[in-house]
N, C-alpha and C positions, 0 to 999 in steps of 0.2 A: 604163355600163360602159366603152364605147369612149372616152369623155372621160377616165376615170380611167387607162386604159391609156396614152393619149397623154400624160397628165401625168407618169406614172411614167417613160415612155420619155424625155421631155424632161428630167426631173430627172436621170436616169442619164447622159444625154448631157452635161448641164451639169457634173455632178460629174467626169466623165471629162475634159472640157475644162479644168476647174480644176486637176486633178491634172497634166495635161500642161503647163499654163502654169506651175505651181509648179515642176515638174521643170526646165522651161526656165530659169526664174529661178535655180534652184539651180546649174545648169550655167553660166549666165552669171556668177554670183557667183564660182564656182570658177575660171573662166577669168580673171576680173579679179584675184582674189587671187593666182593663180600669176604673172600678169604683173607685179603690184606687187612680189612677192617676187623675181622675176628682175631687176627694175630696181633695187631697193634692198637686196636681200639679206635683209631682215627686214620683217615686217608686224606691226602692232599691232591687236588686236581693236577697240579703241575708235576708232582712226582709220578702219578699214575700215567700221565701222558708220555713222560720220558720212558717209563718202563715198558709200556705197551706200544710205543711207536706211533701214536695217533695224536691228533690235534687236541689242545686243551679244551676247545669248544665241544669236541666229541665226548670227552670225559665228563664235562659239565652236564651235557644232555643225559649221559648214563646216570649220573648222580641224581638228577631231577627225577628220572624214571624210577630209580631204586628208592628214593625218598617218598615218592608218590605211592609206591607199593608198600611202604612201611618197613622196608628192609634196612634202611639207614635214616639218619637224621641230619639234615644239612646244617653245616656251620660255616663260618667265614673261611673260604679257601678250600673247602672239602666237605667231609661228612664224618659222622661218628656212628657207632652202633647205638640203636635206640635203647633206652632203659625205662622200665616202668617203676623204678624205685629211687632213682637219683636224677637230678636235673643236670643239664649241661652247664658249662662254666658261664659266668656272667659276661665275659668278653665275647664269647661265641654267640650268646643269646643277643647281645646288643648289636652285633654285626649282621645277624641273620635277618633276611627279609627287611632290610632297613628302609628301602623305598616304600614298601607296602605299609610299614608301620607309620611312616610320615604321612601318607595319604589317609590312613585310618585316623590318625591323631587330629589332622586338620578337620576331618568330617565330624569327629566327636566334639571338637571345640566349637563347632557351629551350633551344637545342641545346647550349649551353655551360654546364657546371657550375661551381660554385665550385672554387677550388684547381686551376685549369687554366692551361696556357700556350697562347698563341695569337698569330697574326700578323694584323694588319689592314693592308691595302695602301691605295693611293691611290684615292679615289673618294668621291662624296657619299653613296652608300648605305652604304659602310663607316664613314663618319663618323656616320651615323645609328645604326649598330650600336654604335659607341663610346658614344653617348648612352644606348642601351638597356641597357648594361652597368653603369649607375651604381650598382645595388644589389648587383652581384656582389662576392664577397669573395675576397681572396687570389689575384688573377689576376696572371700575368706576361704582359705584352703587348709584343711586338716590332712596330715599325711603321716604315715609311718615309714616313709622312704626319704632318707637323707639326701639322696640325689635330686629328688623332686623339690625338696626344700631349698637346696642350693640353686636350682634352675629358676625357681619362682622368686628368689631373693632379688633377681635383676628387675622384677616388675615393681616399681615403687608404690603402686596403688593396691598391691596384693598383700593381704594380711595372712601370714603363714603361721600355723600352729603345728608343732611337731609332737606327735603322740609318743610318750616315753615307752621304753621296752628294752628287751635285750638286743644289743647290736649284733647283727649278722654281718661280719666284716666282708664277706664275699661279694655282697651286692648293696650294702648300705641300708638294709632293711632293719626295722625295729619290730620285734615279734614277742609273743608271749602274753601272759595274763595282764601285765602292767599296761601294755599297749591296748588290749581289749577293754580294760577298765577305763582308760583315758577316753577312748572313743565313745563309751557308753554315756558320757556326759554331754554329747552333742546330738543335734538333730539337724542334718544338712539337707540342702535342696537336691544335691546329686551325689551319688557314689560312682566314681569312675574306677572300674576294676579290670585287672587282667587275669589270666589263667594260664596254667602250664599245658593243659590238655582239655579237649572237649570230646566227650563220647557222643556217638551218633544218636544215643537216646536223649541227648540234651544235658547230660551231667557235666558240670564244670569241675575240673580236677586239679590237684596240686600235690606237692611232695612233702611239705613240712606241715605237720599238724598244728604247730604254733602259729604259722602264717595263716593257715586256713581258719583258725579260731578268730583271728583278727578280721579277715575278710568277711566272715559270717556276721560279725558284729557291725561291720561297716554297712552291709546290706540292710540290717535292721535299723540303723541310724539314719538312713536316707529316705527321702520322699520319692526319689526315682533312681534307678540303677542303670548305668551305661556300661556294657561290657565291650572292651576293645581287644580284639584278638584276630590275628591273621589266619588264613586257611590251613597253614601247616599244623596248627594245634589239633586238627582233626586226625592227623597221622600219628599223634603221640599218645602215650599212656602215662598215667600217674595214679598213685594208690589212694589218695585222700579226697573225698568229695567236699567241695565248697558249697555248691548250691545247684540249682537247675536253671536252664534258660527260661523256664516258666516263671522264675522270680526276677527276671531281667526285663526292664522296660524297653531298652534300646540295645541292639547288638550291631556294632559297627565292625565290618570285616571286609576282606577282599574276595572271599569264596566260601560258599556253603555247599559241600559235596553231595548232600542228600536232599532230594525233593521231598521225602517224607518229613525230614526235620524242618524244612521250610514251611510245610503245611502245619506241623505241630506248633511252630512259633506263631503262626496265624491264629491257631486255636487258643494259644496261651495269651495272646495280646502282646507278644514280644515283637517289636518293630525292627526289621532287619534293614540296615543301610549298607548297601554294597558299594564299595569304591572301586574305581577302575585304575 
């Protein structure tokens, strides 16, 4: 019996040591990943796996953990250092969380009936909503997003109005006073908007003051506002406030990390639709 007890004690000690060693290895990898990101601005999962001699799946798990902690921001194939003053590239934004954006877009499209008027602003998630509206009939869509206009051009029953403004070539957005003035002429049933970041206080944030001015005008010009944003927006920061979740009627997302914010949305009358 004594030998069995000793064996069990030794096994438990070895398991504990292995867990500590693995934890140390994880911490070492995280430090190396952060150092590489600080040196190069961006890290790729395949490169890190080769350098550290681990599986790509292990690095992807590390990146998810670092992004959840706000140390990095996930992009296609890797991660970048988070910035509170500049957005990541359009191509990386478009590839990031693509499946979640598709699910969010499909749920948002269910909130919009046929024969409705709506506004779609700049953003990769609002572009996903445009795709999700392909079977809707007799829509009138006002947009300051050339990508949205091109997507909806394939729907023969959809009337598309492009709000003029200064072209932002990086993402096909039309911004500035001209776009805001054009939107001021409309009163639509729904505004479907995106955002670059969401503060846990409920503030919706973005990077470009000219784009924010247009988004604010959109909210004023709509009878109901639908925010479409995935949960990673809660780990990001941006310097310019668009509005508050208190001004939003529907918030379609895949994750809300704060029970307090969920309760606040209930008090504000903001309906949260969580997609799986």
